[in-house]
C-alpha positions in Angstrom: 56.8 -44.7 -61.3 55.6 -41.0 -61.0 57.0 -38.6 -63.2 55.9 -34.9 -61.8 56.6 -31.9 -64.6 55.8 -27.7 -64.4 55.2 -26.3 -68.3 53.5 -23.8 -69.7 52.6 -25.8 -72.1 52.4 -22.0 -74.9 50.9 -24.3 -76.6 52.2 -28.3 -76.7 55.1 -28.8 -79.4 57.5 -31.5 -80.6 60.8 -29.8 -78.0 57.9 -31.1 -75.1 56.8 -34.0 -76.3 61.5 -34.8 -76.6 61.4 -33.4 -72.9 58.3 -35.7 -71.5 59.5 -38.8 -73.3 63.2 -37.8 -72.1 62.0 -37.7 -68.4 60.3 -40.6 -68.3 63.1 -42.3 -69.8 65.4 -41.5 -67.1 63.1 -41.2 -63.9 62.6 -45.0 -65.0 66.1 -45.7 -64.9 66.6 -43.5 -62.4 63.9 -45.6 -60.5 65.4 -49.0 -61.2 69.1 -47.3 -59.6 67.4 -47.4 -56.4 66.1 -50.1 -56.7 69.5 -52.4 -57.7 70.9 -50.6 -55.0 68.2 -51.2 -52.3 68.8 -54.4 -50.8 65.6 -54.0 -48.6 62.3 -56.2 -49.6 60.5 -54.4 -48.1 60.8 -50.6 -48.6 61.3 -52.4 -52.2 57.6 -54.0 -51.8 56.5 -50.6 -49.9 56.9 -48.7 -53.2 55.8 -51.0 -55.4 52.2 -50.9 -53.6 52.6 -47.2 -52.9 52.7 -46.5 -56.5 50.8 -46.8 -59.9 52.1 -47.9 -63.2 55.2 -44.9 -64.9 52.4 -42.0 -64.6 53.3 -38.6 -66.0 51.5 -35.4 -63.5 51.7 -32.3 -65.6 51.3 -29.1 -63.1 50.7 -25.5 -65.8 50.4 -22.6 -66.0 46.7 -21.3 -66.2 45.9 -18.2 -68.9 48.3 -16.1 -67.7 51.7 -15.9 -68.6 55.2 -16.2 -65.7 57.2 -13.6 -68.7 53.3 -11.1 -67.4 51.8 -12.4 -70.8 47.9 -14.4 -71.6 48.7 -17.4 -72.9 48.1 -18.4 -76.7 45.6 -20.8 -75.3 43.0 -21.2 -72.1 44.1 -24.2 -69.4 41.4 -26.5 -70.6 43.1 -26.8 -73.8 46.6 -27.0 -72.7 45.1 -29.3 -70.4 44.3 -31.1 -73.5 46.8 -31.1 -75.0 49.2 -32.2 -72.3 47.0 -35.5 -72.0 46.7 -36.5 -75.7 50.3 -35.4 -75.5 51.3 -38.4 -72.9 49.7 -36.4 -69.3 48.1 -38.5 -67.3 47.2 -36.2 -64.8 46.5 -32.4 -65.1 47.0 -29.9 -62.7 46.5 -25.8 -62.6 49.2 -23.4 -60.4 46.7 -21.4 -59.4 47.4 -18.2 -61.2 49.2 -16.2 -58.0 52.6 -18.8 -58.7 52.2 -18.5 -62.6 52.5 -15.3 -63.3 54.9 -14.6 -60.6 58.1 -14.2 -59.6 61.0 -17.4 -61.0 61.1 -18.0 -57.4 57.5 -18.1 -56.6 56.3 -20.1 -59.5 58.9 -22.9 -58.4 57.9 -22.0 -55.2 54.1 -23.1 -56.2 54.3 -25.8 -57.9 56.8 -27.9 -55.8 54.6 -27.9 -53.0 51.8 -29.5 -55.2 53.9 -31.9 -56.4 55.6 -32.7 -52.6 51.8 -32.4 -51.3 50.9 -35.6 -53.4 52.7 -37.4 -51.7 52.9 -39.7 -55.0 55.3 -38.3 -56.8 59.1 -40.1 -57.5 61.0 -36.9 -59.5 60.5 -33.9 -61.4 61.8 -33.3 -64.7 62.8 -29.6 -66.4 64.7 -28.5 -69.2 68.2 -26.2 -69.1 71.0 -24.9 -71.3 73.3 -27.0 -69.2 73.7 -30.9 -68.0 75.1 -29.8 -65.1 73.0 -30.8 -62.4 75.3 -30.6 -59.5 76.4 -26.6 -60.6 73.0 -26.0 -60.3 72.4 -27.5 -57.2 75.4 -25.6 -55.9 73.9 -22.5 -56.9 70.9 -23.1 -55.1 72.2 -24.4 -52.4 73.9 -20.9 -51.9 70.2 -19.7 -52.5 68.5 -21.6 -49.9 71.1 -20.8 -47.2 72.1 -17.3 -47.9 76.0 -17.2 -46.6 76.4 -14.0 -45.1 78.6 -13.3 -47.2 76.6 -13.7 -50.5 74.2 -10.9 -49.1 76.1 -8.5 -48.4 77.8 -8.8 -52.4 74.3 -8.7 -53.5 73.5 -6.1 -51.2 76.4 -4.3 -52.9 75.8 -5.5 -56.3 71.6 -3.5 -56.2 73.0 -0.3 -54.9 75.0 -0.7 -58.6 71.5 0.4 -60.2 71.8 -3.6 -61.8 67.8 -5.4 -62.0 68.0 -8.4 -59.5 68.5 -11.0 -62.2 71.9 -9.4 -63.0 72.7 -8.7 -59.5 72.5 -11.9 -57.8 73.9 -13.5 -60.7 77.2 -10.9 -60.5 77.1 -12.5 -56.4 77.1 -15.5 -56.9 80.0 -15.4 -59.5 82.0 -13.4 -56.7 80.4 -15.7 -53.7 81.9 -19.6 -56.0 84.5 -17.2 -57.5 84.3 -19.2 -60.8 83.3 -17.1 -63.5 81.8 -20.5 -65.5 78.7 -19.9 -63.5 77.8 -16.8 -65.0 76.6 -18.9 -68.3 74.8 -21.0 -66.3 73.5 -17.7 -63.7 72.0 -15.6 -67.6 70.0 -18.8 -69.3 65.9 -18.4 -67.9 65.1 -22.6 -68.2 68.5 -22.8 -65.6 67.0 -20.1 -63.4 63.9 -22.2 -62.9 65.5 -25.2 -62.1 67.7 -23.7 -59.8 64.6 -22.3 -58.2 63.0 -26.4 -58.6 65.7 -27.2 -56.8 66.0 -24.7 -54.2 61.7 -25.4 -53.0 62.8 -28.8 -53.1 65.1 -27.8 -50.6 62.9 -25.5 -48.6 60.8 -28.8 -48.3 62.8 -31.5 -47.4 61.5 -32.6 -49.9 62.7 -36.5 -50.7 61.3 -36.4 -55.2 64.7 -36.4 -57.0 65.2 -33.9 -59.6 66.2 -35.1 -63.7 67.3 -31.7 -65.5 66.8 -32.5 -69.3 69.5 -30.7 -71.3 67.1 -28.2 -74.4 67.6 -30.5 -77.6 68.4 -28.2 -80.3 67.1 -24.0 -79.5 66.2 -22.0 -76.8 64.1 -20.4 -74.5 63.4 -17.8 -76.6 64.7 -18.7 -79.7 63.2 -18.1 -83.0 65.0 -20.5 -85.2 64.2 -23.6 -86.0 66.4 -26.7 -86.5 64.1 -29.8 -88.3 61.0 -30.0 -86.2 61.8 -27.8 -83.1 60.8 -24.5 -82.4 60.6 -23.0 -79.2 56.8 -21.8 -77.8 58.5 -18.2 -78.7 58.9 -19.1 -82.4 55.8 -21.5 -82.7 53.9 -18.8 -81.3 55.2 -15.7 -84.2 53.9 -18.4 -86.5 50.5 -18.7 -85.5 50.4 -15.1 -85.2 51.9 -14.3 -88.5 49.1 -16.4 -90.5 51.3 -18.8 -90.8 49.6 -22.3 -89.6 50.8 -25.1 -92.1 54.3 -24.1 -90.8 52.9 -24.3 -87.4 52.8 -28.2 -87.9 56.2 -28.8 -89.1 56.5 -27.7 -85.2 53.9 -28.8 -83.1 52.4 -32.6 -82.5 49.7 -33.5 -85.0 47.3 -33.6 -81.7 47.9 -30.1 -80.8 47.7 -28.4 -84.0 44.0 -30.4 -84.3 42.5 -28.3 -80.8 45.3 -25.6 -81.8 43.0 -25.4 -85.6 40.0 -25.2 -84.3 41.2 -22.2 -81.4 41.8 -20.4 -84.0 38.5 -20.5 -86.3 36.7 -20.2 -83.3 39.2 -16.2 -83.0 39.4 -18.7 -78.9 43.2 -17.1 -78.1 44.7 -14.3 -76.8 48.2 -12.5 -78.9 49.9 -10.5 -76.2 49.1 -8.0 -73.8 48.1 -5.7 -75.8 44.6 -6.9 -75.4 43.8 -5.5 -72.3 46.2 -2.2 -73.1 42.8 0.2 -72.4 41.8 -1.7 -68.5 45.6 -1.4 -67.7 46.0 1.9 -68.3 42.3 2.9 -67.7 43.6 1.2 -64.2 46.5 2.7 -63.4 45.7 6.1 -64.4 43.0 5.4 -62.0 44.6 3.4 -59.1 46.5 6.4 -56.7 50.2 6.4 -55.9 49.5 4.2 -53.0 47.9 1.6 -54.6 50.2 0.9 -57.1 52.8 0.6 -54.6 50.7 -1.3 -53.4 51.0 -3.7 -56.5 53.9 -7.1 -56.2 57.4 -6.1 -57.9 56.4 -2.3 -57.5 59.5 -0.6 -55.4 61.5 1.7 -55.0 59.4 4.7 -55.7 58.9 3.1 -58.8 54.9 3.9 -59.2 55.6 7.2 -59.4 57.7 6.5 -62.7 54.4 3.9 -63.3 51.7 6.7 -62.6 53.9 9.2 -65.0 53.7 7.1 -67.2 50.0 5.5 -67.7 48.7 9.5 -68.0 50.6 9.6 -70.8 50.5 6.8 -72.9 48.2 4.6 -75.0 49.8 1.7 -75.7 51.2 -1.0 -73.2 54.8 -1.4 -75.1 54.4 2.7 -75.0 54.2 2.6 -71.7 57.2 -0.4 -71.0 59.5 1.5 -73.0 58.8 4.6 -70.5 59.1 2.1 -68.0 62.2 -0.3 -68.2 65.8 0.0 -67.0 68.3 -1.7 -66.9 67.0 -2.6 -62.8 62.8 -3.4 -63.6 63.6 -5.1 -66.9 60.3 -6.0 -69.3 59.4 -8.7 -67.9 59.1 -7.3 -64.1 57.1 -4.5 -65.7 54.9 -6.6 -67.4 53.9 -8.9 -64.4 53.1 -5.7 -63.0 50.5 -5.0 -66.1 49.4 -8.3 -65.2 48.4 -7.2 -61.9 47.7 -4.2 -61.7 45.3 -5.9 -64.4 43.6 -8.3 -62.3 43.6 -6.7 -58.8 47.4 -8.4 -57.2 48.4 -7.1 -54.3 51.8 -7.7 -52.3 48.6 -9.6 -49.7 47.7 -11.5 -52.0 51.3 -12.6 -53.3 51.6 -13.2 -49.9 49.1 -15.4 -48.1 50.6 -17.3 -52.0 54.1 -17.7 -50.3 52.2 -19.6 -46.5 49.6 -21.6 -47.9 49.5 -24.8 -49.6 47.2 -24.4 -52.3 44.2 -26.5 -53.3 44.8 -29.2 -56.6 43.1 -27.9 -59.3 42.1 -31.0 -61.8 41.6 -29.8 -65.2 42.6 -33.3 -67.0 43.1 -36.6 -66.3 42.9 -39.9 -68.5 42.4 -43.6 -66.9 45.9 -43.6 -65.3 45.2 -39.9 -64.3 42.0 -41.7 -62.7 44.3 -44.4 -60.8 46.4 -41.3 -59.7 43.3 -39.8 -58.5 42.7 -41.8 -56.2 45.9 -42.9 -55.0 45.9 -38.9 -54.0 43.8 -38.7 -52.4 44.4 -41.9 -50.1 47.6 -40.9 -49.5 47.4 -37.0 -48.6 43.4 -38.0 -47.3 42.9 -33.2 -46.2 44.6 -32.6 -49.9 42.6 -29.7 -51.4 41.0 -32.0 -54.4 38.7 -29.2 -57.1 37.5 -30.7 -59.8 33.8 -28.6 -59.5 34.6 -25.7 -58.3 30.8 -24.7 -57.4 31.0 -27.2 -55.1 34.5 -26.5 -53.2 33.6 -23.6 -52.8 30.4 -24.5 -51.0 32.5 -26.0 -48.7 35.8 -24.5 -47.7 36.4 -22.5 -45.3 40.2 -22.1 -46.0 40.1 -17.8 -46.5 43.2 -17.9 -48.2 41.9 -20.4 -50.7 39.5 -18.2 -51.3 40.9 -16.1 -52.0 43.8 -17.6 -54.5 40.8 -19.9 -56.2 38.7 -16.5 -56.9 42.4 -14.9 -58.4 42.0 -17.1 -60.9 38.0 -17.0 -61.6 38.8 -13.7 -61.7 42.5 -14.4 -64.4 39.9 -17.0 -66.9 36.7 -13.8 -66.6 39.6 -11.6 -67.8 40.9 -13.8 -70.0 38.2 -14.4 -72.3 37.8 -10.2 -73.7 41.0 -11.4 -75.3 39.2 -13.0 -77.5 37.7 -11.6 -81.2 34.5 -14.2 -80.4 32.3 -15.2 -77.9 34.3 -14.0 -74.8 31.9 -15.8 -71.8 32.7 -14.7 -68.4 32.6 -18.2 -66.1 34.3 -20.6 -67.1 35.5 -21.9 -63.9 31.9 -22.9 -63.2 30.8 -24.4 -66.8 33.3 -26.1 -68.9 33.8 -29.9 -67.8 37.0 -31.2 -67.0 39.1 -32.6 -69.7 39.0 -36.2 -69.7 
């Protein structure tokens, strides 16, 4: 059984450990159930030959997150945490996906897992146990019937943000108000996008959803030894490292403590605000309009805000509205920081990404061999320099270049040792 998990692990905490262990349990149950109902000995024998023993492949976001913020720790620290806590192989989700919309984030992750050709299941956390309802929504979004598209267009004309307009259009189309609570929860939305991507690529990977335990995605509450990544980071920023220890695994705590001592962590987007505001003041309107997620004349408001404030939070307060959420604005600011354009995003959507390996254990090493046999044409990166020397694919060159730039910019947020070119000098974790 090979299980895929998509995560940010920002940082890896007890809730993530629960999800990983529960996912392995559910994935194994699913495999056993399939084998019991399959009376073809040949099929089962073929399956057993093609699969390594139970293993976990984690596809993780890199140095910046889907909510438009820098990661607390760099991608190698997150990979080390993942390996120490039960993942066998860790693959980086390229930056063009990891800081994108939920749709492109999920699409990129599923493209990676699907291309490996050895993954049986993909697991994700949700705020609902009802996978059937998530599938109903995913089917609607995938097929986009005309009635639904008309409803969505009507909701958008009312000035609502896209997520809210889509939620309202779905409720009206499905004629069931109980879908409202599902669509208003962030992990459910991401789960729906995973399901949609699986349909898009006609994937045989089986989806497994695990109910989030005790606390919500952005909750600041604490329950027993479970807290959200948001709550854990807030404790860390408040210099309450001893309290952090309650909510993250011992291995994660050791890594986090060491990085804290070295000053190798980034609190938030304000660490880069001078660069971002300088870039926006220096960019002509047409270049701002070419940033992903900028539409309908938003570039004018962005330019005006950049010219009248000198902090990120002042900027966000000026620009955000019902239509333009804070998360969307933060992602736009990241695109500005990293020089990401609409053309770059279009490339990510039409490209099967490389497999950038951040870490593995002995079982993960066997997985890599298994992947190479299953898909010999796959671009697997363990050395950036070696890949650059042999790569002839222009789209992959652009995507990898953005990953390298993202690391170089990310370390500028450190209080010490803001070295560049870590993608060339950091070794794979193993």
